[in-house]
C-alpha positions in Angstrom: -60.0 -94.6 -1.6 -59.7 -90.3 -2.4 -56.8 -88.8 -2.8 -55.9 -87.1 0.4 -53.7 -83.8 1.4 -50.9 -83.3 3.8 -52.0 -81.3 7.2 -49.3 -79.0 7.8 -47.6 -78.2 3.8 -50.8 -77.6 2.8 -51.5 -79.1 -0.6 -48.5 -82.0 -1.7 -51.8 -84.6 -2.2 -50.4 -88.1 -0.7 -51.8 -90.6 -2.5 -53.9 -93.4 -0.7 -51.5 -97.1 0.3 -49.3 -97.9 3.2 -47.7 -94.5 4.3 -51.7 -92.4 4.5 -51.0 -93.4 7.3 -53.5 -90.8 9.4 -52.2 -89.4 13.2 -55.2 -88.2 15.8 -53.8 -85.7 18.6 -55.5 -85.1 21.7 -57.4 -82.9 19.4 -59.6 -86.5 18.4 -58.9 -84.6 15.1 -57.3 -87.1 12.9 -54.2 -85.9 10.1 -52.4 -87.3 7.8 -49.2 -86.6 6.8 -46.8 -86.4 3.3 -44.0 -87.8 4.7 -41.9 -87.4 8.6 -40.7 -84.2 8.3 -44.8 -82.8 7.8 -45.4 -84.6 11.2 -42.7 -83.3 13.1 -43.3 -79.6 12.4 -46.7 -79.9 13.0 -45.4 -82.4 16.5 -42.8 -78.7 16.7 -45.9 -76.6 16.1 -44.2 -74.8 12.8 -47.6 -72.1 11.3 -46.8 -74.0 7.4 -47.2 -69.9 6.3 -43.7 -69.5 7.6 -42.8 -72.6 6.5 -40.5 -72.1 3.2 -41.1 -75.5 1.3 -45.2 -75.5 2.2 -47.5 -75.3 -0.2 -49.2 -72.0 2.0 -45.3 -70.3 1.9 -44.8 -70.4 -1.6 -48.9 -69.4 -2.4 -48.8 -66.8 -0.8 -45.6 -65.7 -2.0 -46.0 -65.9 -5.9 -43.5 -68.5 -6.3 -43.3 -71.2 -9.5 -46.3 -69.3 -11.0 -45.1 -70.5 -14.4 -47.6 -68.5 -16.7 -47.2 -65.0 -16.1 -50.5 -62.9 -15.4 -51.2 -61.0 -18.1 -51.2 -56.7 -17.2 -54.3 -55.4 -16.8 -54.2 -53.2 -19.7 -55.7 -48.9 -17.9 -58.9 -46.8 -19.9 -57.2 -44.1 -21.8 -59.2 -41.3 -22.4 -60.3 -41.0 -25.6 -61.3 -37.1 -26.9 -65.3 -36.4 -27.6 -66.5 -34.0 -29.5 -70.0 -32.1 -29.0 -71.8 -29.1 -29.1 -71.8 -26.7 -26.6 -73.9 -23.6 -26.0 -74.4 -21.3 -29.3 -72.3 -22.8 -31.4 -73.9 -26.4 -33.4 -71.2 -29.8 -33.5 -71.8 -29.1 -37.4 -70.9 -25.2 -36.8 -67.9 -26.5 -34.4 -66.7 -28.8 -37.0 -67.1 -26.9 -39.6 -64.1 -24.2 -38.2 -62.3 -26.9 -37.3 -61.7 -28.1 -41.4 -61.9 -24.6 -42.9 -58.4 -23.9 -45.0 -56.1 -21.7 -43.4 -56.3 -19.3 -46.2 -60.1 -19.1 -45.6 -59.2 -18.1 -42.0 -56.5 -15.5 -42.5 -58.3 -13.9 -44.6 -61.7 -14.0 -42.8 -59.0 -12.4 -39.3 -58.0 -9.1 -42.2 -61.3 -8.7 -42.8 -62.5 -8.8 -39.3 -59.3 -6.5 -37.9 -60.3 -4.3 -40.8 -64.0 -4.0 -39.8 -63.1 -3.4 -36.2 -60.3 -1.0 -37.6 -63.0 1.2 -38.9 -65.4 0.8 -36.0 -63.3 2.7 -33.5 -61.9 5.0 -36.0 -65.4 6.3 -36.4 -65.7 5.9 -33.1 -63.5 8.5 -32.4 -64.3 10.9 -34.8 -67.0 10.7 -33.7 -66.1 11.3 -29.8 -64.2 14.2 -31.1 -67.1 16.0 -33.4 -68.7 16.0 -30.2 -65.8 17.4 -27.6 -65.2 20.2 -30.2 -67.9 22.9 -29.8 -67.5 21.9 -25.8 -64.5 23.8 -25.8 -63.4 26.1 -23.1 -64.3 29.9 -23.1 -62.4 32.7 -22.2 -62.4 34.7 -19.5 -62.5 35.3 -15.6 -62.2 32.2 -14.9 -58.8 32.0 -16.6 -56.9 34.6 -14.0 -58.7 33.2 -10.8 -57.3 29.9 -11.2 -53.7 30.8 -11.0 -51.1 28.7 -8.8 -52.0 28.9 -5.2 -49.0 27.2 -3.0 -49.8 24.3 -0.8 -50.0 24.8 3.0 -48.2 22.1 5.1 -49.9 20.9 7.9 -48.3 20.3 11.2 -44.2 18.8 11.4 -42.1 20.8 12.5 -39.4 23.4 10.8 -36.4 22.1 9.5 -34.2 24.2 11.7 -35.5 25.5 14.5 -33.5 29.3 15.8 -31.0 26.9 17.8 -29.7 25.2 15.8 -30.3 21.7 13.5 -31.6 19.1 16.0 -29.0 16.1 17.2 
């Protein structure tokens, strides 16, 4: 003989014996109930998912789970170094591992070189501008300030006085 499961409680096992009485309704389906309580619940058409003492309800609502499920570990993003266009990985690593004193010296040298270059460019620009100085003469007198002529608008006061 085999161990049967109760039709209503949805998981309680029924051992073979005089209590394991099969029950058949109009549908012709043979059912086995654990006890009178299960039979009464079935006859009242109770849903085993909503009856709190059934195995189905307890399984659905995660009741009595003893061994706790291990939490899923989330993957953490890992740093990954790779070459960029114009710089190989060895160059990048060399710059990264450079000592601060060496880096500072390089920076100062680069600043000095940039300042010298700017100074030379400024001197060249000044030398190119000097010979093309404006020549004095009639042009100086012709460029006298001419008062601006205002367009449109009404005069500040008319002959009758200020407008109110």
